[in-house]
N, C-alpha and C positions, 0 to 999 in steps of 0.2 A: 644360503646353505644352513645357517644357524636355525632359522624357523623350521626348516625341513627336519633337521636333527632333533629339535625339540619335540616335534610331532612323532617322529620315529621312536624316540625314547619313551614318550607317554604311551604309545601303542604297545610297547614291549614290557610294561611294568604294571603291577597291580597294587593300588593303594591299600595299605594296611591301616584300618581305622583306629586301632588302639594305640599305635606308636607314631602314626603319621609317615612311616616309611613308605617309599615307593619301591616295592620289591621287584627286582629284575626277573623277568620270566624267559629271557632269551638264553643264549649260550653262556656257559660258566667255565672259567679256567680252573686249574688244579687248586688254586688258593681260595676258591669260593667267591671270586669276584666276577661280575658280569662282563661278558665280552661283546663288543659291538663291531660288526664288520662294515667297513667303508671301502670305497673304491681304492683309497690310498693305503689300506691295510687294516689290521685288527687293532682296536683300542679298548681300554678298560672302560666299561660303561659309566662308572661313577666319575671318571675324569672327563669323558665326553659330556656328561650331564653338567658338570661344573662349568666347563667352557661354554656350553650352549646357553645356559640359563644365567650364569654369573659373570664370567669373563675369562680372559686368558690366564693360563698357568705359567708364570714366569720363574726364572732363576732355578730351575730344577726342583721346584717345590713338590711336595706330596699333597694329594687330596685325602684328607682325613675324614672319618665319620664321627659325628657327635653321638650318633645312636649305636655305634659299634656293630653295625650290621653290614657285612661286606656286600650283600645283594642290594642294599639301599642306594637309589639314585636320586633321592629327593634333594634338590639343591639347597634347601633350608637346613639339611642335616650335614652338609659338606662344608669343609673349611680347609684353607691352605696351611701347610706347616713344613718346617725343615725336617731333616733326618732326626735331629735331636728332639723336636716336637713329637714326631711319630713314635720314637722310642719312649718318651715320657708318657705319652698317651697309652701306649701298650702296657707299660708298667702300672699306671694308675688304674687301668681297667682289668688288671689281673691276668693278662694274656702272655706275660713273659715266662718262659720256662725256667723258673728259679727253684733253688733248693732241690728237693728230691725229684722234681719234675724235669730238671735239667738233664740232658743226655750225657753230660760230663760229670754228674754228681758221683762222688766216691763215698760220701757219708750220708747217713740218714739223719733226720732231725733228732732222733733219740741219741745217736752217737754224738752229735754236736752238744746236746745237753750234758752228756757224760763228760765230754772234754772240758766243758766250762765248769763243771762241778768238781773235777779232779784236782787233787793237790800235787800230782806228779808233774815233773818238768816237761817242757815241750819235747825235748829229745826222747824222753821215756815214752811219752804218748805216741810219738811218731813210730815207735816200734810196735805199738798195739794197733794203731789205725793205719789204713793205706794212704796216708798223706805225709808230707814233710813236716819237720819241726817248724818251719816258717809258716806253713799253712795253719798249724795248731796255734801259733802265736797270733796270726791274723784273725782266727776264729775267736780267740779270747779277747782280742781288742775290739771286736765288733766290725772288722773290716771285711769279713766273710760271714755268711749266715747271720745277717744283721738282726733278725728277730730273736728275742731273748730265750725262747724255749719252744719245744715242739707243741703243736696245738695252737700256737699263736699265729698261724697262717704260714704261707710259704716264705722261705728265707731267700735272700739274695747273696 
């Protein structure tokens, strides 16, 4: 079955000469990953590619992309990792919704810079900004919005 899956994977992808990615040309899920239909059910194409060309995926591991291209099924671009590895990879590649991009953000980068520059007490700043005094304290200590100023990239 693995040799058959390898050929079916190759038949449904298009090699991209500049990056070496094998771009999936079949069905795609809502997250932008290729879907592969088997008699046993639907599988993510990159996971099936890893299993078919490299080997089994054990211990609930994720199949991560070195190329950061969800449609890529090139086994040379795929590697196994834990949930923590997946999160670190996401952050390292700038895909985490941090700072103002976070759906939970209550402050802008400019407001964070104002908080850091202010001489007011935490409790006084909490009356000005829509966050608690504890959050103001965390911002000033670098435990939230870790980048030092706006324009220095997205903060976490």
